[in-house]
N, C-alpha and C positions, 0 to 999 in steps of 0.2 A: 131855564135849563132843566132838561128832563131828568138828569141823574143827580141833581143837587138834593141832598137830604131835606133841607128846609123847604125847597119848592115842593117836594113830595109830601111833606107834612101839610103845607098850605092846600094842596090838592086833595087832601084826605086819604092819601095812599098809605100813610104811616100814622098810627094813632099818637096822640100827645095828651099830656095833662093840661088841656086848654083852660086858661083862666080869663081870657078876654079875646074878643074878635070883633072887628068892624070891617068895612070895605077895603081899608088900606093896610091894616096890621093884624098880627096874631101874637098873642102872648101865651106862653105855656111854661110849665115847670121844667127846669133843667134835669136831665136824666142822671147826671152825676153832680148833685148839689155840693157846693163848697161852703154852704152856710145853712142855718135852719130854714131861711127863706132864700130861694135862688130860682129866679125865672128869667126867661128871655123874652124880648120884644123884637119881632122881626117884621120888615115890610113884606107884604104879599108879593110885590113885584121884585124880581130878582135883580140885585146888583151885588157885585162881588165883595166890595168893602167900602168903608167910609172914604177911602182915597178915590173911589169912583163917583162919589156924590158930586152933583153939579149944583150951581146956584138955584136951579129950578126945583131941586129936591129939598130945599129949606123947609117948606111947609110940612112935608112928610117927616123929616128929621125932628122938627119942632114938635110934631104930634107925638112921636115916640118918646121924646124927653118929657113932655107935659103929662103923658100917661103914666110914666114910671112912678112918680110920688103917689098918685091916686091908687094904683094897684098895690104898691108897697104898703100903704096905709091899710088897705082892705085886708092884707095878709098879715097884719100885726106889727109892722115896722114903724110904729109911731115915734120912736126915739131916733130914727135915722136909718139910712141905707147907703149902699155904694152902687154906683153905676160904672160899668166898664165896657168899652168898645175896643176889642183887640183888632188891630189893622195890619194885615200883611204878615208874612212869615216872621220877620224880626219882632213884630208887635205881638206875637203869640196867637195869631188867628189860626184856628183849626178847621172851621167850617167856612168855606168861601162864599157866604151869603151874609150880607150885613146883619149883625144882630147886636142888641144891647143887653148885657147881663145886668140884673138887679139883684143885689145880695143884701141880706140883713138878718136880724134875729134879736134874741133877748140880750146878748152880751156884745160888747164892742168887737168889731172886726179887727183882725191883726193888721199891723202896718203893711202897706202895699209893697214897698220895695226896700231892700236892705243892701246898700252898696258899701 
């Protein structure tokens, strides 16, 4: 999608704080971090959300999840981290290109939900 901000980042049209790249994914620092360590892992191929993933996408999704702990450890999250995939409007998704948030830091993260 030509106007998707993450597709534009993948194409190099918008700079990012890149921390990792291979032929399938790109990882970069979140521009509005919610924790001392906060980065995103995105597939280079556009698909709107996790709800659009097909069984054939399992290797890519597995790659993204397997990469998260390695990059988190490299950035100092030896004691743990949180992964989040917001899906759809009700799930809080703001950018409609699948992305995995990885958050961590020196202190425990706050509780996720309070109902």
